[in-house]
N, C-alpha and C positions, 0 to 999 in steps of 0.2 A: 504493500500500500504506500502511496505517496505520502511522505512525512513532511513535505514542504509546508511550513506554517501558513504562508500566504495563500496556498491553494485551498485551505480549509476555512477561509473567512466566511464562507457560506456553505452549509451542509444540510443534507436531508438524512434524517434518521427514520427508518421504516421498520416497525415491529410487526411481523406477519405471524398471526396465529392460525388455527385450523379453519376459522370462519371469519376472522376479523383482521383488517389491516389498519394499524395506527401509524400516522405519519406526522412528523413535525419538520418545519423548515426553520433553521436557526442561523443567526448571524453571530459569529464569534466576536466577543468583545475583548476578553482577556482570559488568562488561565483561570478556570473555575467560574466563568460567567458567560452568558450569551443572551441574545434577544430573539424571542420567538416571533417569526413573521407569519407563520401559518401553523395550524394544528387541525387535523381532520381524523375521523375514524369512519371506516367504510366496511360494511359487511359484504361478504362475497361467497359465492359457491363456485368452486373451480370447475365443476362438471357442467355449469350453465354458461353457455356462450353469452347470453344477455347480461348475466351478472358480471362477467369479465369485461364486456363492452362498457357497462356502467362504471366499472372501476377505471378503465382506460379514460373515459370521458371526464371523470372526477380529477384524475391526475393531469389531464390536458388543460383543464380550467385553472389549475393552480399555477401554470406557467413556470415550471421548475426544471425544464429541460436544460441539460448541460451542467447541472449542479451535482457535485459528488454525493453518492448515496452509500450509506452504511446500513446494512441490514442488521436486524436484531432478532434472535430466536428467543422465545419465552423460556423461562427456567424449566418448566415442566417438560419441554420438548428435548432436553439434553440431559446427559448424565455428567454431573460435576463431582470431581474428587480433589481433595486437598492432601497432598502427599509430600514427604521429604525425600529428596534424592541424594544419595551419598556422593556428591561431587559438586564442585563449584565451576567446572569447565563447561561453558554452554554447549559445545559439541558433544561432550560426554553425556550431558544431561539429556539431550535429544535422543541419543542411542538408548539410554537407560529407560526413558519414557516409553519407547517402543517395546522394550522388554516387559514393562509393567502393564501395558494395555491389555495383553492377553488374559491376565488373571483378574482384571478389574471390570470386565464386561462379559455377559453371556453370549454376545454376538461374535461371529467370525470377523477377523480383522478386515477382510475385504468388503464387509457389509457396513462398516462405520467410517466416519471421518473424524480425525483426532487433531486437536491442537492444544497447546499449553502456554501458560504465561508464568514467567518467573516472578514470584511475589516478594522475594527477599531472602536473606540468609536464615538458615535454621540453626540446628546445633553445629558445633565446630566441624567444618568440612562438609556440611550438608547445605542443600538449597531447598527452600520452600516453594512449591509450584502449585498452580491451579490447573488441573487437567480437565478438558471437556471432550466428551464423546457423543456423537449424534449419528443416528442411522442414516446411511447414505440416501436411501429412498425418500425419507422424510425431508432431508435437507434439500434434495433436488426438487421436491414438490414445492417447498416454500420459496426456493430460489426462482422457480418457474412462475409463481404467482407474481413476484415483483417484476420479472422481465415481461410477462404478458401485460402487466399494467403500464408498461412503457418506461420503467425506471432502469437507468444504466447503473446497476449495483456493482460496487467495487468488491465487497466481501461481506461476511457476516460475523458478528460478535454474538454474545449471549447477554441476556438481561442482568445476570449476576455481576458482570463487569460494569455495567451502567450503574447498578445500585451501589457498588463499591466506590465508583468515581463520584457519584452524587454525595455520598456521606463524607468522603475525604476532601472533596473540593468545594462543595456548596454548603453543606450543613456545618462542617467544622472550619471552613475557610482555608483549607490547605494545611492546617495545623493538626497533626495526628492526635486524636483524643485518647489519652491514656486510660480512660475508663472503658471497660468492656461493655459494649452496647448491643442489645438485641434489636434488629431492624425488622419490622413486620410491614411488608409492602403488599397491600390488597388490591388486586385487579378485578375485572369483571368475572372471570371464570376460574381464577386460581390466585394463590398468594405465595409470596416468598418469605422465608424466615432466614435471616442471616445474623451471625454473631461476628462483630468486628472489634478489634482491640489494637490501638496504636497504628491504625492504618492497615492492619493485616486482617484478611478474612480467615476466621477460625472455623466456621461451620456454615453450611447452607442446606436448606431443605425446601422442597416445593410442596405446597398443600393444594390439593385439587378442590378447593372451595374458594368462592369469590363473592364479591358484593352483588353480582347478578342474581345469585340464589337467595340472598338474605331477605328479599321482599316476599318470597313465597311462603316461608314459615320462619318468621324472625326469631322466635324463642328456640325452636328446634335447631335452626341453623347456628345460632349463637352458642348453644351448648356444645354442639359438635365442633365448632371452630375453637372454642376454649380448650376442649380436650386435645385437639391437634396442636395447639400452642404448648400445652403442658408436655405432650409427647415429644415435641421438637426439642424442648429444653432438657428433657430427660435423656434423649439421644445425644445431645451435645455434651452433657455432663459425663456420659459414659464413654464417648468416643474421644472428645478433645476438650473436656472441661477443666483444663488446667488453670483457667482464669474465670472466676465466677462473674456473671453479669451484674452490672451496677445499675442499669436502667434499660427501659424499653422505649423505642421510638416507633410510633404508629404512623404509617405513611399511606400514600395512594388514596384509595377510596375509604380507608379505615375511619378517617375523621368525619365522614358523612353518614356513618351508621350510628344511629342513636344509642347511646349507652355502652357502646362496645369498649371504649377506652377505660371507663370505670370498671367494667366487668373483668377486663384483662388484668388491671391493676389488683383487683380484689383476689383474683384466682391465683396469680403467681407472686403476689406480694413484692413487687418491684416498682420503683418510681417510673412513671410513664409520661412521655411527652407526645403530643400530636403535632406532626410536622407537615407543613405545606410543601409539596414537591416544587412549587413555583417560587419558593423562598429565594430571594436575591436574583430572580430571573426576570428580566424586562420583557414586556409584551407589547407588540404593535396593537394599534386600535383594531378591534374586531376579533382578536384572539381571545377565546373564552377562558375563564379560570376553572379550577377543578370543582367548583360548586355549581357550574352551569349544568342544565339537564343532560346535555350530550356527553358530559365527561364525569359526572358525579359518581358513577359506578366504575370508573376506569382509573388506571395509574399510568402517568407519563414519566414517572420518576426514573426508571432505567434509561429511557430515551434522553431525558435531560442530562443524565450522567454521561452519556456518550457524546452529547452535543457540546458540553462545556470543554472537552479536550479531545476532539475527533482525531487529531494527529497522534495522540498517545494511545489509541485503541490497540490492545495487545493481541486480540484474537482475529484471525483472518481466514475464516472458513469459506472455501470455494469448492463446489462439486468438480470431480475429475473432468466431466464432459465440458464444463465451462473453461477449465484450465487448457484443455486441448484446443477448444475453439479460439481462445485468446492467443495461444501460441501460433495458430494458423493465421490469425489476423495480423500478428506482428510480422510473420514471414511474408505474408501477402503485401504488407506495406513496404517491406524491404525490397521485394521483387518489383513493385511498382516504381520505387525510387531508382532501382537499377535500370528498369526499362526506360525511364525518363532520361537517364544519363546516356544510355546507349543511343537513344533517338537524337540527342544533341550531337553526339560524336558522328553519327551517320549524316546528319545535316551538314556538319562542317566538312566532312569528307566529300560530300556531293558537290560542294562549291569548287573543289579542286579540278573537276573536269566532267563534262557532259558524257565523255566516253565511258568513264567508270560507271556512271549512272545507267547508261544504256546496257553495258555488259551485265550489270546487276539485274536489270529488268529482264534481259534475255535469260539469264540463269534462273531467275524466279519463274519465268514462263515454263522453262524446261522442267523445273521441279513440280509445278502445278500439273503439267501434262503427265509426268511419271506418277504423281499422286493419284490422279483421276484413273489412270490405267490399273493401279493396284487396289483401288477401293473395292471393286467388284470381287476380286479374289479374296481380299481380306474379309469381306462380309460372309463369303461362302465358308471360309475357314472358321470364322467365329460361330456361324450357325451349326457347323458340324461339331464344333467343340461343345456347344451348349446341348446339342442332342445327345452326345456321348455322356456328358455329365448327368443329364436327366435320366438316361437309361441306368447308369451306374447307381444313381441315387435311389431309383425305384427298386433296384435289386438289393439294396442295402437293408438287411434285416434289422439294423439298428433303428430304422424309422418305420418299422411295420406298425400296424394298428395296435397290436398287443404291446409293443415297446412304448408307443405313445401313451397308452392308457396307464402303463406302469409309471412312466415319467410324470404324468399329471398327478397321479396319486402321491408321488414322492414330493413334488414341489408345492402342492396345494396348501396354503396357510390354514391354520385352525379356524380363523374367523371367516373363512370363505367356504361356501357350499355350492356344488354344481347341480344344475337342473337338467342340462342336456349337453351332450358332446356329439358332434357330427363331423365326419370326414368326407369331404366332397370329392368328386372325380377329378377336379382340378388341383388336387393335393392341398386343399386348404382345410383348416380345422375351425369350426365354429363352437365357441364355448359360451354357454349361458348359465348364469348362476346368481347367487345373492351373497352379499357381504355386509358386515356390521357398519362399515364406514368407507368413504372414498379412499383414504390412505390404505385400507386393506386391499382394495382393488388395485391400487398403484403397486403395492407390495407383490401381489400375485402377478401383475404384469411384468414387474422387474424380474421375478423368478423365471417367467416364460422366456424373457429376452436373454437371460444368462444360461438357459438350458442348452446342453450339447446334443439333445435329441430333436428338439423343435427349433427350427431356424428362427433367428431373432428378427422376424418381421411381424410385429404384433400391432394391430390397429383396433381402436375402440369404436363400436357402432353406437353404443348406448350405455349411459350410466345415470340412472334415476332412482329416487327414493320411492318406495311403495308405501301403502297405508300403515304397514307395520313398522315403518322407520328403517327398513333394510334397503341397501343399495342393490338394485337389480342391474346387472351388466351383461354385455354381449361383446366378446372379444374374438377377433379373427386372427388366426395364426397361419402363416404359410409354411408348407413342408418343402417348398422349392427354394433353391438358392437365389433365384431371381423371380 
């Protein structure tokens, strides 16, 4: 990521959830402060073309093209680990992290994207790092939402880094608070609990409860939420509780929930403050505060934390496919530049004499004639090649109907059920079924595309929710190489 401070005078922070996109446009003022020019929240359905079009239109109206974009994954979408590495050499730390990943996640290494950030020194000879791991399919899905919306995203961080930046740069003014604080950031669908001491993150946990559910059953929701807070503190004390909390800071939508601050204080018996995530943050006219109807159940705190120091963001998650595409684009620009230089050289040489130009034209004509004579033969050879490959493929028992059925049984996720499987004469497979959610269908589709039995040409005809809330899908897989 570009760390040139001038290039981050204006930045877009976009947090993409499973159904909601939150976006802020901020102008950097100084380290730890910014001015919000725009703030929007948009609901979307990735399977709905009209929903994506609405999202694109919303982004277009904001007139933010050309501004650097940092994506932000919600805490509940990633696995965060805080570990000590027995080295202080950055290169050795990277190698050791790779060795640690295998035992810290149940997913195979090729199914996850990993990044880490050095948090500071640990014990003598050790380094304290924050490690994040996210499923490759989920990250690609969220990345695709931002790109489909028309945002030129640089990379992705995680909301935990934004929360840590907000507390260290905005709340404490850049001066590490020696008191151990418990930060409770409540969003619409989930909440983050983090323990921070002297600028260092000691513990983090995601709670799948948010302000959006509090209005349905306030008393029941509040009791369950208080139990989750107690559980989080118990886990912290058992895992990393070498520093007892001195206070609790309630952030995000927490201050808008009646009586919640007092109930938390009574339950855990710790001093409690209610903090405004917009504290010390300037706002342009028209930008609502966190008590406005569209934002009172949301938290922009992690996004504010990333916006106040965008050039210092430590996590740079990018899907492999995007890496490859960007490398190709860089090479293409290099080839374009080379082509321009060659054109200039040719133009200068052409001035030296008409004769050379005529000879070049004659030579080019000869090449075109030879090319036209060989096109027919080349097409016949290619057709024969394709016919041979098709015959060999159909004789291959590895892709027989029985082998295909066994492969589908092997790669079918537990959250997906099949209604029908048909193999057509044109060597295509039609799969119809149901899944619990759209990401489950994306996961199944990813498994199909990585299968060695079914060629990776998978297209989706339909993905809709039925009355039972299940996602009905229809996927078409080709058994031919082309």
